[in-house]
TIZA-320924 format. One line per 3 residues: number of its first residue (from 1); their letters; for each residue x, y, z of N, C-alpha, C, O. Coordinates in steps of 0.02 Angstrom, whole numbers. Each point is the difference from the previous one (the first is absolute). Layout:
% TIZA-320924
NUM = a = X,Y,Z,X,Y,Z,X,Y,Z,X,Y,Z; ...
This chain:
% TIZA-320924
1 = xxx = 2186,2247,-899,-45,-47,30,6,-65,-44,3,3,-61; -1,-63,94,-5,-59,-32,-70,-32,-8,-32,-17,50; 10,8,-107,-65,-25,-17,9,-70,-22,38,-17,-46
4 = xxx = -77,-24,81,0,-75,-9,-71,-24,-17,-47,14,37; 40,-50,-90,-66,-29,-16,11,-73,3,46,-28,-30; -95,-5,71,7,-73,8,-62,-34,-31,-54,27,9
7 = xxx = 59,-81,-44,-57,-37,-25,14,-72,12,54,-26,-14; -105,-8,42,4,-72,13,-43,-35,-44,-61,7,8; 84,-44,-55,-40,-40,-46,22,-78,14,-22,-44,-37
10 = xxx = 59,31,83,26,-67,10,-53,-50,22,10,-60,-12; -61,79,41,-49,-45,25,7,-27,68,-39,-41,24; 96,67,9,13,-14,72,7,65,35,11,50,-34
13 = xxx = -16,-48,100,6,59,36,69,19,11,39,-44,19; -21,103,-27,63,32,6,-4,64,41,-47,39,-6; 100,-29,48,-2,58,44,26,59,-43,60,14,-5
16 = xxx = -111,20,-26,14,56,-45,34,55,41,52,25,-22; -78,-4,77,28,54,41,68,-14,15,41,46,-1; -25,-107,16,71,-21,14,49,9,-59,57,22,5
19 = xxx = -87,-43,-62,39,11,-64,16,71,-13,55,17,-20; -108,31,33,15,71,-10,51,20,52,47,35,-20; -50,-52,80,46,22,52,71,-25,-18,47,40,6
22 = xxx = -37,-102,-26,65,-22,-19,26,35,-65,59,17,-3; -99,-6,-47,21,33,-61,21,69,22,53,23,-22; -89,12,64,18,71,20,72,-4,36,44,40,-17
25 = xxx = -35,-85,61,58,-10,34,60,-13,-50,52,32,3; -63,-82,-48,53,-12,-52,17,63,-40,59,15,-11; -105,18,-9,13,63,-43,36,48,42,49,29,-22
28 = xxx = -72,-20,84,35,53,45,74,-20,10,46,40,-1; -41,-106,11,72,-26,11,45,12,-61,61,6,5; -95,-2,-64,38,9,-65,3,80,-12,28,21,-50
31 = xxx = -55,19,91,7,73,-5,-56,37,-37,5,60,-15; -57,-99,3,-54,31,-41,-51,32,47,-23,-31,48; 6,92,-63,-55,39,40,-60,10,-40,-52,15,28
34 = xxx = 55,-23,-93,-58,8,-41,2,-47,-61,48,1,-38; -99,-40,32,0,-50,-56,-73,-25,1,-40,13,45; 26,-52,-104,-63,-35,-5,20,-74,-16,42,-13,-42
37 = xxx = -74,-34,79,12,-67,-5,-60,-42,-5,-47,14,37; 42,-66,-78,-55,-46,-1,22,-68,26,55,-25,-14; -102,-5,51,12,-70,21,-59,-38,-12,-56,17,18
40 = xxx = 71,-73,-51,-62,-45,-21,17,-69,26,54,-26,-14; -97,-3,48,1,-74,22,-49,-36,-44,-60,14,-1; 90,-63,-37,-33,-36,-52,2,-73,5,45,-26,34
43 = xxx = -92,-12,-66,3,-78,6,58,-25,-45,29,38,-38; -15,-100,44,53,-34,-40,-10,9,-71,47,18,-35; -110,-30,8,-5,1,-73,11,74,-28,21,8,-57
46 = xxx = -35,43,97,16,69,-25,70,11,1,26,28,-48; 11,-46,98,75,21,0,33,-48,-51,50,20,-30; -74,-80,16,28,-40,-50,-7,30,-69,45,-1,-42
49 = xxx = -110,29,30,-7,31,-67,41,63,-6,25,15,-54; -16,22,109,45,60,-3,70,-17,-17,31,33,-41; -6,-86,73,68,-23,-10,11,-21,-72,51,19,-30
52 = xxx = -98,-60,0,2,-22,-67,-5,55,-45,37,-1,-49; -76,50,58,-7,56,-45,64,45,2,27,17,-53; -5,3,113,56,46,3,69,-31,2,48,35,-14
55 = xxx = -41,-99,33,67,-25,5,8,-63,-45,56,-24,-9; -108,0,-18,-2,-60,-46,14,-64,41,28,-48,-28; -45,46,89,6,-62,41,-68,-19,28,-34,38,36
58 = xxx = 15,-97,-54,-67,-24,20,-1,-34,65,-7,-61,4; 14,99,48,-6,-31,70,-25,54,49,11,60,-11; -42,-79,62,-21,41,56,64,23,36,47,-40,4
61 = xxx = -44,103,23,56,22,40,-24,36,66,-60,6,12; 101,16,24,-17,32,65,-12,74,-10,-49,26,26; 92,9,-64,-13,71,-6,29,20,-65,49,-29,-24
64 = xxx = -82,79,-6,21,34,-61,2,76,7,-45,28,32; 90,6,-58,2,77,6,-5,30,-70,31,-23,-49; -72,75,46,-11,35,-63,15,73,10,-44,38,17
67 = xxx = 106,-18,-28,26,70,9,-29,49,-47,-14,-15,-58; 4,77,83,-21,52,-43,54,52,-2,39,1,-47; -35,44,98,45,55,-1,76,-17,28,50,31,-19
70 = xxx = -47,-78,62,64,-9,34,22,55,43,-41,35,31; 107,-25,-27,25,59,34,30,56,-44,35,43,27; -47,-43,-90,24,46,-46,-30,71,11,-50,7,35
73 = xxx = 79,41,-62,-28,68,2,-68,6,-28,-15,-29,-52; -29,69,85,-67,11,-22,-11,73,-6,33,38,36; -79,-14,-80,-12,68,2,-33,30,62,-38,-35,34
76 = xxx = 51,95,-18,-25,31,63,-75,-7,11,-38,20,-44; 16,-46,98,-75,-7,10,-28,-63,-22,-59,-11,12; 100,-35,-45,-34,-66,-25,16,-52,52,58,-9,19
79 = xxx = -109,-25,5,7,-48,52,38,-60,-29,-9,-20,-58; 49,-8,101,46,-60,-22,-44,-62,7,-14,-23,56; -7,-5,-112,-34,-64,-6,50,-53,-2,31,-11,-52
82 = xxx = -21,-22,106,47,-55,5,-21,-58,-42,41,-29,-36; -104,12,37,-18,-60,-41,-46,-47,46,-33,24,47; 34,-88,-62,-43,-51,35,42,-56,20,44,-22,-36
85 = xxx = -60,-4,99,26,-64,21,-64,-46,3,-52,17,27; 63,-77,-58,-51,-49,-5,23,-62,37,52,-28,-18; -91,4,75,19,-51,39,-53,-52,-4,-59,17,-3
88 = xxx = 76,-82,4,-45,-56,4,12,-32,71,50,-32,14; -101,44,27,5,-25,71,-2,-80,-2,30,-30,45; -63,-3,-91,0,-67,3,68,-27,-13,23,-46,34
91 = xxx = 13,76,-83,71,-27,-18,45,14,60,39,-45,17; -42,101,14,45,21,55,-17,-36,65,39,1,48; -99,-34,-45,-19,-36,57,-33,50,55,-4,-16,60
94 = xxx = -18,70,-83,-34,50,43,43,53,29,-25,53,19; 90,-66,-13,50,49,28,25,44,-58,49,-16,-35; -87,71,25,16,46,-54,53,54,14,21,35,-46
97 = xxx = 1,-29,109,43,55,19,66,8,-43,17,52,-27; 16,-112,26,62,3,-40,-10,15,-71,38,40,-28; -91,-74,-7,-6,12,-72,-22,73,-8,15,29,-52
100 = xxx = -49,4,99,-20,71,-10,64,42,2,10,43,-43; 31,-53,89,61,41,6,46,-14,-63,29,46,-29; -24,-111,11,41,-17,-65,-27,34,-60,37,27,-41
103 = xxx = -105,-26,35,-28,30,-61,8,77,5,13,32,-51; -19,-4,106,17,77,9,69,13,-22,13,42,-44; 32,-76,73,72,11,-19,12,-5,-75,38,39,-28
106 = xxx = -69,-87,-3,7,-3,-74,-27,63,-32,31,27,-45; -87,-4,69,-30,63,-28,52,54,4,4,40,-47; 37,-35,102,49,49,13,69,-13,-33,49,35,12
109 = xxx = -48,-88,-57,58,-14,-37,47,-47,28,52,-12,-32; -63,-17,90,46,-48,28,-2,-68,-45,-53,-16,-28; 108,-20,22,4,-59,-33,16,-58,46,33,10,51
112 = xxx = -54,-69,-69,16,-61,42,75,-2,11,43,15,-42; -32,-35,105,73,-10,25,1,7,73,-50,12,34; 115,-21,-8,10,9,80,-23,70,22,-31,7,52
115 = xxx = 46,39,-89,-12,71,29,-77,5,4,-25,30,48; -10,-54,-92,-75,6,-3,-30,-43,60,-47,21,34; 77,-78,-24,-29,-45,54,19,33,65,-43,-1,44
118 = xxx = 102,31,-32,16,39,61,-50,52,10,-27,7,54; 15,31,-106,-47,58,8,-69,-22,23,-29,29,46; 0,-85,-79,-63,-27,20,-2,-19,70,-49,14,34
121 = xxx = 103,-47,-8,4,-21,66,-1,61,50,-34,-1,51; 74,54,-69,-2,62,41,-65,31,5,-19,22,54; -17,-17,-110,-65,28,0,-48,-42,38,-36,26,42
124 = xxx = 33,-86,-53,-45,-46,43,19,0,75,-44,1,43; 105,-2,-28,14,4,72,-19,59,34,-15,-3,59; 15,64,-93,-18,62,28,-73,16,-10,-22,53,24
127 = xx = -16,-94,-55,-69,11,-15,-44,-2,65,10,-37,48; -58,81,-55,-49,0,60,-38,-58,11,-40,-4,47
């Protein structure tokens, strides 16, 4: 089973149910049937602080990913904690769908490039 926890601290309304649906779709498309994922929608000052703290770059951004388990082997019975995707709706202009898929793919080990862009497009085109 895929467990998804969503928190909206951004100060603007976000379709949390839609985010869960898209995240489940993206994970299923990547072959995951059981995992835990966190999604946080945050304001510009919070994502700016996170980027400064973790990447040393003092600027707001659209999405950050914080992986935990990835796709490596886990002991039997231990749930796969993928990590967290943090999105700033104000930076993305309200359309959080691409940044969410982008962040999830990073949690799964994808790296920037043409292959990742094609995969993002495939997932979004097939999304409910």
